[in-house]
N, C-alpha and C positions, 0 to 999 in steps of 0.2 A: 836222147831225149827225156825232157822232165816234164811232167802232164800235173800241174796243180786242179783237183778235183774243190768246187765250188767253195761253201759254207763249211761244208765237213771237215776242211785239213786237213785232206788224205794225199799222198806222194802215189804216182803210180812210175816207177821208172825202171828204164829201159837198159839192157848195157852192165859198166863193170859201175857204176856210180853208187851200188845199194849195197850199205854192209851186209843186211841179211840175207843177200844173193848167196848162193849156192853155186861154185863151178856149173856150164850147163854141160846135157848128157848129149852123147852121138844121136843124132837124128835129125828131124824136123822140127819146126817148134808150131806152137799152136796157128800160129797166120798161117805159114807156109801146109797146113794139114785142113785150114778152114779153107785156104784159099787152090789146093788144087781138090777141093770135092766140090759138084756141082749143085749142091744142096745149100750152099753156103752163099752165094754170089753176091744177096744183098749185101748181110752182117757183112761179109768181111769191104765190100763199098761203105758202109757205117761205121769199123770203124777206123777206114783210112780216112774217111772225110771228118771224122773226131780224133782223128790224130793220135787213136791208139795203138795201131802196126809198131811201133817201137815198141812198147811197153807188153804187149803180148808176143813178144819175142824175143823179149830178153831172157838173164835167166833165174828170176823170180819162178817159183813155181807154183801154178795156178790152177783153177778149176772154172772152165767156161759151160755153163747150159746155151748151149748154141740153139737158137732159133733156127728152121726152115726158110728157104725164099717163102713157102706158103703163106707161113706165119705173118713176117712183113707186110707181104701183099692185100692179107685179110687186115692186118691195122692198118697199114695207109688205106686203106678201100674206105675201112669204116672212118675213120678222119677227115677223108675227103669227100664221103660223102657221096662216091662213086663207085663206080666196077674197072676197078688198075689191072693192070699183069704188070706183072714183073720188071719190063722194061720202064714203065711209066715209074715204078718205086724204084728203079736205080736211077734215071733221068731226077728225078728230085731228089735226091738225097746226092747224086753228082752236082748237079747243080743248086744245091741249098735253098729251094725253092717247095718248101716242106708244109704237108697239110697240115689242116686244123691247128695251128698254130703252133706249130709246135718248132723249138728249133733247135739250132747244133747243140747249145748246153741240155736241153732235155733231150737230147740223141746223145752226147757224154753219161750222162747220169742214168738213162738205161740204159747201154750199157753194160755198165761198171755193175748196173743191178743184178747181172748175168755172171760174172766174176766174183769167188769164192776165195778169197788164197788157201795154199796148200795144195797139193794132189791130192784131190779125193776119186778116189775111185765108188763103183757104184756100190760097195759094198760100204765101205764107207760115210754116204751119203744116205740109201734107203733110212739105215734106223734113227737119223736124227732130226727132229722136229723143226728144228730152225738152224738156218747157215746164214751169216756175217755177209755180206758182197762189201765190194772195195765201193760203193756210194753208200755208206754205213747204214745203211738199213741189213735187212734181213728176209733171208727167203723163210717160206713156211713145205715144210714136206711132210706129206704122208705117203709113203710108198713111191710108187714112179709120179705121184699128183703133187701136184708144185701151186702154192700159191691158193688153195679152195679153186681149183680147174681151171687155171688158169693156162697153165699147160700141164703136159704129161713127159715127162722124158720116155721117148721112143731110140733111143739110140745110147748104148752106154759106151765106158771106158775109149776111147779114141786118143790111143798114148802120146803124147809130143816128148819132146825133150826135155820145157821146161812146165808140162803138167797134163792133163785130161781136159780131154772136148766130152760133155755129153749130151746127146744131142735133142732136142726139143718140139713141143709142135702148137708154140704158140712160144711171143714176146711177151714176156713179165711185166708187168707195171709198178715202179716204187711207192 
């Protein structure tokens, strides 16, 4: 799978086609871990809808700041100006009927804003003030707080064969 990301000219590749990719380590991938964790049902649905699941299952080492389902419900409720639940958000993502003028391209951009190149444990994230993301923008870091309070890191170091997941309690806006 190959996915070109908008005007930023970034390329996400899954599988063996990446020159800089390291051989996969044993164990579950980022997508496997997220799929097996009931806090990330909406995130996984969004990743699949955006066709990023292959890239997040590939060999490239990545760090994902993973918003919980509650985070997506809050965002989608604000966009829809309605009180939505998890099933409503899953239906919106799977049907492509996104609230507030949100498009699939927006979803891709938002998801890539949650992914940082390289394997970064909490120990290497927390002391940094800015982290580059795969959408070309940077995430601001101030201890466990991201982007001036858009989200906080509430769980760290879910280690995958192709990177690390940190759990966050909000959806970051690029």
